[in-house]
N, C-alpha and C positions, 0 to 999 in steps of 0.2 A: 604582762608580760606575754607577750609575742612570740610565737617561735615560728623561726623563716624556713622558706624553702630556700636549696642551695642548687644555684645553676652549674650543672658540671659540664657546660657547653665551651667553656671559657677557664683556662689555667691548666695548671702541669699533672699531665696522666696520672703516672705514679703515685703523688700525692696524693691527688682526689679521690684514687680508688683505695689507697691504704685507707685514708681517713677516713672515707665511708665504712670498708671494711672491721675497723677494730672494733664498733660499738657492736655490730653485728656477730663479729666472734665473742665480744664478754656475754652476749644475751644466749649465746648456741652452748658457750661452757657453763653458765649459770643453769640453764634448762638442765644439761646434763647432770651438774652437782644435785639439785632439785630433785629430780628422776632418784638419785641413789638416797638422798634423805627421805623421800617418799617410800622409796623400797623399804630402808631401813625401819621405820616407821610401823608399818603394814607388819613387815616381818618379825618385827622384837614385840610387839604389844598383840599380837593377832595371831601368831604361828604360821608354821613351814605350811598348813595345805590353804590358810586364808590367802599367803602369798602365792601359793602354785594356783590358786583360784582368779586371783589379778593378774598374772603372766601369761594364764591361758586366754583371756582376753585379748590380748595384747597387738597379734596381727591384723585382728580383724578392725578394730578400733582405728591402729593404724593408716588401716584401708580405708575405712569411713572419713577420717582428717584429713588424708590425703588428698581424698576430692574435692573435700572443701579449699583445701592448701590451692591446689592447681586453679582453681575457678578466681582466688584470690590473688592469685602470682598473674595470671592472665588481665585481671584489671588493672594491675600494677604497670606493666608494661604499655597496655593503651594509656596509661594516665601518662607515664613519664613521655611518650613520644609526644604527644599532645602540647605537655607542658613545656618541653623542647622545642617545639616549633613555635611555642607563643600564640596557639591554637585555644585562648583559656577558654570560650564557652563550649567549645566543644568535649574538654577537658571537664568542664563539669558537669557536663551532661553523660559523661562515660563517669563519672564520680556515683552522680543519681543512679545509673542505671543499672550501674554493678554491685550499688546495695541492693536495690531489686531483686535482682538474679542471685545473689549470695543470700537474703533474706529467704527466697522461695525455696532455695537447693541446700539450705541448712533445714528446717522445717520438712521438706522432703524425706531427705537424709536420718532425721531424729526418727520422724513415724516409721519408715521400713526397718532403721537397725531395732527400735524397740519392737515392732511386729516378729520381725525373723531371730531375735535374738537365740532363744532355746534351739530351734532348727540347726540354724549356723553352728553352735556351739558343738552340738550333736554330730552334726556332720566332721566337725574337724575332728570326732575320737576324744574330747573331753573327757575325763575322768568321770565315771558317774557319781561318784563320792564328794567330788569338787561341782558338779554342773548348777549344783542348785545356787550357790555362793557367786560361780562365776555369771550367771544369768541376771541375779539382784547386781552385782556389780557392775557389769554393761550395760543393764537398762535404766539406769544411772545416768552414767558417765556420757552413753549414746545418747539418750534422750536429752543432754543437754550441746548437742552437735551445733546450734543456732549460735549458741555463744562462741565454741572454737571459729566458725567461720564468720562471726562476726570481728572476732579480735583478729583474725588472720587477715581477713579483707582491709581494716582500719590501718593494721601495720603497711599493708603493702599500697596503701594509699600515702601515709607520708614518706613511706621508703621511695617510692616514685616520685615524688616531691625532693627528695636528697636529703630527708631528715633521716637519718639511722640513731638519732641519740634518744629523741623523745620515745620510741617505740622501746629501746632499752629500760629507761627510766620506768616504763608500765609493767615491763614483761619482770623487772625486778621486784617490781608492787605485788604482783600476782605471783609469784614464788615464794615471797615471805608470807603473804596471806597463806597462800593453801596449804604451807607449814604449819602456819599457826592454828587455822582450821580441824588439819591433821589433827592436832596434837587433843582440841577441842571435841572433836567427835569423835576418836578413836580413842584416847586415853582418859579424856576427863567424863565423857557422855555414855561412852561403850556402846558406840552403832555397830562396831564392828565394819565388816566391807561395805555398808552400807554409808556410814560415816566416811569412810574415805573417797568413797565415789563424789557425796555429797561438796565432801570439800575440795576435790576438785571443780564440781562444776560451778559452784556458787564463787570462788575467787576467778573463775572464767567471765563469768558475768558480769563481775563488779568490773574487773581490768577490760574488758572491753567497752563496756558504759562510759566507765570514765576513760578511757582514751580517745572514744568518740566524740565523748562533750567537749573534751579539751581541743580536739584538731581542729572542730567546726567553730571552735570561740576565738583559737588562739593563731589558727594562719589564715593569714590576708586572702591567700590562695582559695580556700574554701568557701569563704562569704557567699552564700548561695541567695539569690533573689527568686522569688515567685514563677519568673520565666525558666529556671534552672528545672524546676522538680517538672517535669514533662516524662512522660514515659515514652523512650523511642524505640521502635521496632528492631531499626538498626541499629543502635548500640547495646541492645539484649542480644541480638545474634552474633556479633563481632564479639562480646565478653564470652559466650560460649565458644566460639570456635579460636578464640584465642586460648581458654582455659583448662576445657576439656583436654584438648591434645597432651598439656603439661598433666595435669591429672592422672590420665591413663595411663603417663609414662611413669610415676610414681607407684601405679598401682603392678605396673607390669615386673617393675623390679621387685617390688614385696612379694611378689609370686614367684619370680627368680630364686631370693633368698631363701622364701618357704622350702622348696625343694631341695638348695644345696646341704639346708639344714637336715632333713629327712635322710640325703645320703649319708652325712656327717652322722648321724645318730646309730646309724648299722656299724659304726668301726668301734662301737665299746664306748666305756665311762672317760678313758684317759683322751682320746680324742674329742669326745662331746666335751671335757670340761676344757682342755688348748682351745676349742673353736671359741668357746662362749667365751673366755678370758681375754684371746686374740680379739675376739671382734667389739670387745668394751674398749681396748686399748684405740683399736682401728675405729671407733665413733669419735672417740677424740681426736685424733689424728686429721680426721674427716673434716673437722670444724674449720678451719683455717681454709679449706679449699669452699665448703661451703659459703662462706663467708664472701669470698670471692666472687664466687658466682651470684650471688645477690646482689654485689656491687657493681658486677660486670654488664649487669640485667640492664640497672637505671640508668651507667653510665651510656651503654650504648644507644639505651632507649632514647635519653635524652638528645643524643647527638644523631641519632640517626633522623631522629625527629625533626632537628633543625638541618636537618641537610649536610650533615657533616660528617660523611661516612669514614674517609681521611682518617680523621680523629680518632672516631669508633675505633680503626682498625690499630692505631697505637694504643689504644687502650687497652684491646686486647692482647698484644705481642708484651706491654707493660703486664698485666697480668700473668700471661704463662711466663714470664721471667720471676715474678715474686712467686710463683708457685713452686714452679722446678727449685726454684734456692731452696724452699722449706723443706720439699720433696727429698733434696740432696744431704741436707742437716739431720731430719728424721732418720732417714736410711742410714747414713752414719751411727748416729746412736742406737740404733736399735743391732747394728751388726756389732757393736762394743760393749753393749748393757742390756741385751734382748733377755738373757736370762733373768736378770736382775729384774726386771720389767715385770715378768710373766708371773715372778714369786711374790708379787705383790697381790694377786690375785687367787693364786693356788698355788701349793705346796709338794704334790704328789712330784716324784723323782720322773715318771714317765709322760706326765702329763706337761710338768717344766720342759721337758727335752722337744716335746712336741709343738708346745707353743712357741718357745725360742725358735726352732724353727719357721713356723708359720711366719710370724714378725721377720724373719729375715729375708724369707723367700717373696712375701709381697711387698716388703719395702724396696725391693729393685723396680718395680714399676709404681713407683706412687709419682713420678713425673708424667705417666701417662693417665692415672688418676688423676691428678691435681689438673690437666688438661683438658679431661671429658668437662671437669666443672667450671672451668675457665670459658671453653669454648660455648658449651652449653647455655651457660649467662647470657654471654656475647647474642649469640643466635637467638634466644628468645627475645633480648632486649631491640635485635634489629625487627620483631619480629616473625620470623622461620619459627613459629610454636610448631610447624608440621614438623620439624625435626625430634622434639620430644619425643611422639610417640617411635618412630626411628630408633629411634637411642634405647627408649624402652625395649622395643623388639629386640634389638641386638644385645642386650643383657641378658633377655629370656634364652633365648637361643645359643649362646654363647655358655650361660650359666648351668642350664641344663644339658643342652648338647654336651659340652665338653666333660660334664660330670659320667654321664651315664657312657661315653665313649670310653673315657681312660679308666672307670669303673669295671663296667660290663665287660668290655669288648677286649680292654687290655690288660686287666687286671691286677691294675694298679693299686698299691696301700693308702692310709690316709692323705699320703702327700699329694695326690689327685686334686683332695681339695683346694687347695691353695695352688696348686699349680693350673685348675680351673680358673678362680679367681682372677692370677694373674693373667691369662689368655681374655678375660673377659675385658680385663682394664684395655687390654693393649690393641684388640680388635674393636672396642668402643672409641676409644681414641682415636684410633685411626679413620673412624666412619666420621667421626665430626669434624675432623681434618679436612677429608674429602670433601664434606659439605660444606665447611667454610670454604675451601679454596673454589669450589665449583660455581661460587659466586650466587646461588640464588636467591641469599638474604636479599639480595642488593634490592629486589622488587617486592620484598613481602612489608615495606614499611606501612605501618599503618594506617598511616595520614594520606599516603597516598590512594589509599582503599577505601575510604571514608569519604561520604560526602557530611555537609551541618546534618546534624541531627533534627527529626521532626519527629512530631509525635505522629504515634500509631493512627 
């Protein structure tokens, strides 16, 4: 059985975007559920110290993983545009050369992260009593960064060709396999945090290899000839130019969130608990926006590559309508039942009150939040990946600057945390809208900037 690519240059825009986004949404929600299950296994079986040790590595490993994800996203944008234009030879050249870049980058990140694990954790003031466990866990997980890079790359390739369903199947298999290996390594074999890390890496390796083999054997568009296996300096450079700004954007956003977390920690345990609970809810709520981002990226990539910029803009408007409708529904739910939702995570009266305030306040800005994701996906797909860096810088300036001004200069209480979040979304959404209206994306189509790939 072959899996077919999906041409998004024809058909009704809203239906195509929703149909493509739904498997992505299912996959994102599945990933969230897996994370909860993984956390429960480590916490219940190994204790609070082990869970804290694993949690201490989260922001660092996330940063390394997002660098790989940025390159994969850049590769997907290239491939989507070439596919939309019908430039199949250049598309296959982009597939092969982006694979080389991904592999090289994955190996480099793996080596650097393993070497720097302990100094980085010490720099982050990790509890000395947990440092050995944290180092053990992080060295194993970061040592497998190549598998993460490969998995994200093949997913980006398949999604660029319009197939968002097959990656969902392999993500589901990876999640089930990871939980099964957690139970085997942590509970049965008693390998501790090393077992949890090994389960994660092994499931990623198996999933990545399986997905790559499946894609190249079942998708006619990826049937490569000997001529396609050429190293092209121009394609390698284009992969880096397209992917690095997206990777840096994710890194900057991670830095800004870390800074806001530090401000939050200064307001005491109730505020910290409310912040943690509201962030968990927000992570779930953002999944539809994130899925629309990826859907718009593929949609605009294929249509801009095909020269159908008006159709690409129709897709953007459809995406904004969908995200705004969802935002209004969620805002109504949070204002009606914010307290009940927060009580699912925390029980202290003060923390619940603060958490309810947090959900209601930020929900007022979910329309700008949705627009950030939709416009970002559209511009990325159109080839204007330089905007990603602007977007990341806007978030850093607003989150860090807003928090400092409100708490240090104006002397505001904990409410400044969520006011800062709202201001960040409003400003970043406005920056994205201005970038779109400016029209610079029209001259950013990758196909316009590249000649046929030639060997180095």
